C-alpha positions in Angstrom: -89.4 -141.9 5.7 -85.7 -141.1 5.8 -83.1 -143.9 5.5 -79.5 -143.8 6.3 -77.1 -144.3 3.3 -74.0 -146.3 4.1 -70.8 -144.6 3.2 -68.7 -146.6 0.7 -65.6 -148.1 2.2 -62.7 -146.7 0.1 -60.0 -148.6 2.0 -56.8 -147.1 3.2 -55.9 -143.7 1.8 -52.9 -143.7 -0.6 -50.3 -141.0 -0.4 -47.6 -139.9 -2.8 -44.1 -140.5 -1.4 -40.8 -139.2 -2.9 -37.8 -141.5 -2.3 -34.1 -141.7 -2.8 -31.9 -144.7 -2.6 -29.2 -146.9 -4.3 -29.7 -149.8 -6.6 -27.9 -153.1 -6.6 -25.0 -151.6 -8.5 -24.7 -148.7 -6.1 -26.1 -146.2 -8.5 -28.1 -143.4 -6.9 -31.8 -143.6 -7.9 -34.9 -141.6 -6.9 -38.5 -141.5 -7.7 -42.0 -141.3 -6.4 -44.5 -144.0 -5.4 -48.1 -144.0 -4.3 -48.7 -146.2 -1.3 -50.6 -146.4 2.0 -47.6 -145.8 4.2 -43.9 -145.4 4.5 -43.3 -149.0 5.4 -45.1 -150.1 2.2 -42.8 -147.9 0.2 -39.7 -149.4 1.8 -40.9 -153.0 1.3 -41.9 -152.4 -2.4 -38.5 -150.8 -3.2 -36.6 -153.5 -1.2 -38.3 -156.1 -3.4 -37.1 -154.2 -6.5 -33.5 -154.2 -5.2 -33.4 -150.6 -4.0 -31.8 -149.7 -0.7 -33.8 -146.7 0.5 -31.9 -143.8 2.0 -34.6 -141.1 2.2 -38.4 -141.1 2.1 -40.8 -138.1 2.4 -44.4 -137.5 1.9 -45.0 -135.5 -1.3 -46.8 -132.3 -0.5 -50.3 -132.0 -1.9 -51.0 -129.0 -4.1 -53.3 -126.7 -2.2 -55.2 -123.7 -3.4 -52.0 -121.9 -4.1 -50.7 -124.6 -6.4 -53.8 -124.4 -8.5 -53.7 -120.7 -9.4 -55.5 -119.6 -12.4 -53.3 -119.2 -15.5 -52.3 -115.7 -16.4 -50.6 -114.2 -19.4 -47.4 -112.1 -19.1 -49.5 -108.9 -18.5 -51.2 -110.6 -15.5 -54.6 -111.0 -17.1 -56.7 -114.1 -16.4 -56.7 -116.4 -19.4 -58.5 -119.4 -17.9 -61.3 -119.0 -20.4 -58.8 -119.5 -23.2 -57.5 -122.7 -21.5 -61.0 -124.0 -21.1 -61.7 -123.5 -24.8 -58.5 -125.2 -25.8 -56.8 -122.1 -27.1 -53.9 -122.3 -24.6 -52.1 -125.1 -23.0 -51.5 -125.1 -19.3 
């Protein structure tokens, strides 16, 4: 007999955000923060004394961002990376 398997509740999805702002001294600061939403980023930084001026979602690396490593002649060297011969 088949039984249904309940999916695990993973909670809200966290996203990487890049932010820019000014600290209490007026110095420009920037960074990135993993949070569930833009308002969470604002609240977290406000508690740290940062006045946020810009927030944007960090783009996730798709298939193009994970290209296989190649040497200067254009040959695939992923096998060497896997064996620890080259660093990525």
